[in-house]
C-alpha positions in Angstrom: 43.0 7.7 -40.8 42.1 5.4 -38.1 44.6 6.5 -35.6 45.4 4.8 -32.4 47.2 6.2 -29.2 49.2 3.2 -27.7 51.5 3.9 -24.1 52.7 1.2 -21.7 54.0 1.2 -17.9 57.4 0.4 -18.4 58.3 3.9 -20.4 58.5 4.6 -23.7 62.5 2.9 -24.3 60.8 -0.8 -23.2 61.4 -3.2 -25.8 57.6 -3.9 -25.1 56.2 -0.9 -26.8 58.4 -1.5 -29.6 57.5 -4.6 -30.6 53.5 -3.6 -29.8 54.5 -0.2 -32.5 55.6 -2.4 -34.9 52.8 -4.8 -34.8 50.8 -2.1 -36.0 52.8 -0.8 -38.8 50.7 -0.4 -42.0 47.3 -0.1 -39.4 46.4 2.7 -38.1 48.1 6.4 -37.7 50.3 5.5 -34.7 50.5 8.3 -31.6 53.1 6.9 -28.5 52.4 8.7 -25.6 53.9 7.1 -22.1 56.0 7.4 -19.0 59.5 8.3 -19.7 61.0 5.6 -16.9 59.3 2.7 -15.6 56.7 3.5 -13.7 55.2 -0.8 -13.3 52.5 -1.6 -10.7 51.0 1.8 -10.0 47.6 1.4 -10.6 45.0 4.0 -11.2 47.5 6.2 -10.2 47.0 10.1 -11.5 49.8 12.8 -10.8 48.0 15.8 -8.2 50.0 17.4 -6.3 53.4 18.2 -9.0 53.6 19.3 -13.1 53.4 17.0 -15.5 56.0 17.8 -18.3 55.7 16.5 -21.5 58.7 15.9 -24.4 58.6 14.6 -28.0 61.1 12.2 -28.5 62.5 9.4 -31.2 61.1 6.7 -31.0 63.4 3.5 -31.5 64.8 5.3 -34.7 60.9 4.8 -36.6 60.8 8.3 -38.0 57.1 8.0 -39.1 56.2 7.6 -35.4 55.5 10.6 -33.5 56.6 10.0 -29.6 56.1 12.0 -26.3 57.8 11.2 -22.9 55.2 11.7 -20.0 57.5 12.5 -16.2 54.2 11.2 -14.4 52.1 7.7 -14.2 50.7 5.9 -17.4 46.9 7.2 -16.5 48.6 10.6 -16.5 50.0 10.0 -20.1 46.3 9.2 -21.6 45.0 12.3 -20.4 48.4 14.5 -21.5 47.6 12.4 -25.2 43.6 13.2 -24.5 43.7 16.8 -23.7 47.4 18.3 -24.6 48.6 16.0 -27.8 46.1 15.1 -29.7 44.2 17.5 -32.1 40.4 15.3 -31.7 39.8 11.7 -30.7 41.6 8.4 -31.1 39.9 5.6 -32.5 41.5 2.7 -29.8 44.6 2.9 -26.6 46.8 0.6 -26.7 48.6 0.2 -23.5 51.6 -2.7 -23.5 53.2 -4.8 -24.3 53.9 -5.8 -20.5 56.7 -7.3 -19.6 55.0 -10.0 -17.9 51.7 -10.8 -17.8 48.5 -9.4 -15.9 45.9 -11.9 -14.8 43.2 -11.8 -12.6 43.0 -10.2 -9.9 46.3 -7.8 -11.4 44.4 -5.8 -13.1 43.7 -4.0 -10.0 47.8 -3.4 -9.6 48.7 -2.7 -12.9 50.1 0.0 -14.4 50.0 -1.2 -18.1 45.8 -2.1 -17.3 45.2 1.2 -15.4 46.4 3.5 -18.5 43.4 0.9 -20.8 40.9 2.4 -17.9 41.9 5.4 -18.5 40.9 5.7 -21.9 37.2 3.9 -21.1 36.9 6.7 -18.6 37.2 8.8 -21.5 34.8 6.9 -23.4 37.5 5.8 -26.0 38.0 1.5 -26.5 40.9 0.5 -25.4 43.1 -3.0 -25.4 45.5 -3.7 -22.3 48.6 -5.8 -23.6 50.9 -8.3 -21.8 53.5 -11.2 -22.3 54.6 -14.2 -20.6 58.1 -13.4 -19.9 58.2 -11.5 -16.4 61.6 -14.1 -16.1 63.0 -13.3 -19.5 62.3 -9.7 -20.2 64.0 -9.1 -22.8 62.4 -12.1 -25.1 59.4 -11.0 -26.6 60.2 -14.5 -29.3 57.7 -14.2 -32.1 54.8 -12.2 -30.1 54.6 -9.6 -33.3 53.1 -11.7 -35.4 51.1 -13.4 -32.9 49.4 -10.2 -31.9 48.8 -8.7 -35.7 45.9 -11.5 -36.7 44.3 -9.6 -33.2 45.0 -5.7 -34.8 43.5 -6.7 -38.3 40.2 -8.1 -36.7 40.0 -5.3 -34.2 39.7 -3.0 -37.0 36.5 -4.7 -38.3 34.2 -5.2 -35.0 33.7 -3.1 -32.1 34.4 -2.5 -28.9 31.7 -1.0 -26.4 33.7 2.6 -25.1 33.0 0.9 -21.5 34.6 -1.7 -21.6 39.0 -2.3 -21.9 40.0 -5.9 -23.0 42.7 -7.7 -21.1 44.9 -9.3 -23.9 47.7 -12.0 -22.4 50.1 -13.8 -24.8 51.6 -16.9 -24.1 56.0 -16.8 -24.5 55.4 -20.1 -27.4 56.1 -19.7 -30.7 53.6 -19.1 -33.6 53.0 -22.8 -34.8 52.8 -23.1 -31.1 49.7 -20.7 -30.6 46.6 -23.5 -30.2 44.7 -20.0 -30.6 42.9 -16.6 -29.3 40.2 -17.1 -26.4 37.9 -15.0 -24.5 37.6 -15.6 -20.5 36.8 -14.6 -17.4 39.8 -13.5 -14.6 41.4 -16.2 -12.5 41.7 -13.7 -8.9 42.5 -16.9 -6.7 45.7 -18.4 -8.8 48.0 -17.0 -7.0 48.5 -15.6 -2.9 50.5 -12.9 -1.0 53.8 -14.0 0.3 55.8 -11.7 3.3 59.1 -11.9 3.0 61.2 -10.3 6.2 64.5 -9.3 5.0 67.4 -7.4 7.5 67.2 -3.9 6.7 69.0 -0.9 7.4 70.2 0.3 11.3 68.1 -3.5 11.8 65.0 -2.2 11.1 63.0 -5.1 8.9 62.0 -4.5 5.7 58.9 -6.6 4.6 58.7 -7.8 0.4 55.9 -8.6 -1.6 56.3 -11.8 -3.5 53.9 -14.6 -5.0 53.0 -18.0 -4.1 51.0 -19.7 -6.7 48.4 -22.7 -6.8 48.7 -25.9 -8.5 47.4 -25.4 -12.0 43.0 -25.8 -12.0 41.2 -27.7 -14.3 38.7 -24.7 -15.0 38.5 -24.4 -18.0 36.9 -20.3 -18.7 39.9 -18.7 -17.0 42.8 -16.1 -17.3 45.7 -18.1 -15.5 44.1 -21.4 -17.1 44.1 -20.6 -21.0 47.4 -18.6 -21.3 49.4 -22.1 -19.4 47.9 -23.8 -22.2 48.9 -21.9 -24.8 46.3 -19.2 -26.1 46.1 -16.2 -26.3 43.4 -14.9 -23.7 41.4 -11.8 -24.3 38.9 -10.8 -20.9 36.4 -8.2 -21.4 36.2 -6.0 -18.5 33.3 -3.7 -17.9 34.3 -0.4 -15.6 30.9 0.1 -14.3 31.8 -2.4 -11.1 28.0 -1.9 -9.6 27.4 -5.3 -8.0 23.6 -5.2 -9.7 22.6 -8.3 -8.8 23.2 -7.3 -5.1 21.6 -4.1 -5.1 18.1 -7.1 -5.4 19.5 -8.6 -2.4 20.2 -5.6 -0.3 16.4 -4.0 -1.5 14.9 -6.6 1.2 17.5 -4.6 4.1 15.0 -2.9 6.3 17.0 0.8 6.8 16.8 0.7 2.9 13.9 2.7 1.6 13.8 2.3 -1.6 15.3 2.0 -5.0 16.4 5.2 -6.0 18.1 4.0 -9.1 15.0 2.4 -10.0 13.4 5.9 -9.5 16.1 7.2 -12.3 
C-alpha cells in the first residue's frame, strides 16, 4: 500500500498536521512522526549533543493513524521515522500543514521545509506544505478541500528523489481558488527589520521582524501568485551547485582544471 510519512514543525498536536492527515484519508497508509512541541524556524538543525526519544501517542483521536512524538527538530523526526520507526521506505514524506506561508528565502529558515529536505537527502520524494494564515493560526478554512486534488494527482506522477516541492496555499474558500501553478521563488519580497526593545537590567533586546515590499507585477514567483489566490508549487533541487558559474570560474588563472569534468 502507498505509504506516506507526515511530519511538521508546529508540533504533533498542532491543528495543521491534523488537517493534513484528514486530507489524505483513504489515499495511503499514514505514519505521523512529529516534534513533541513547536519547533518553528529551526531551519535544518539536527540534534547531536543529546539523545532523542520516540514516544507513540494518540493522534487527535484518529485510531487508525499511528503517531510518534520526537523530542527533536523536524529533521530529527524524519531521521527517526526512517531509521527507527519504519520497516521499509515510505513512498512520500509530507511536512505541514504549516501555520503561515514559507515563500522565497523562508525555505532556508523553515523547519517545515527542512523536514522535506531531510527526506530528499534520503532519496525519498517530499513535499512541504504551508498555509497563508499567519495572523489567524487557528483558521485553516477549507484547506482539506483545496489540497485533496493535489494529493490524488501526486500518486500518478513521479517526483524526482533529489527534488522537494515547496507548496503554499492561499487563505481562500474552495470556490475562490484560481488554480494551482508552478512558480519560482521570490527571494526579495521582504527584508529584515530589527526592533530594539528595553531588556532586563538595562540591556537592550533586538527582535527580528519583516518589512514587505509592494506586490510586483512579476507573475512567475510564489509571493505574487499566492497573493492572487493560486496554490503555488515550487520544485527545489537540493544540489545548490551553480554549474553555470563553474564554467566562468574555470577561466580563473588560479583554477588549473575541471575536476568535475574528469570524473
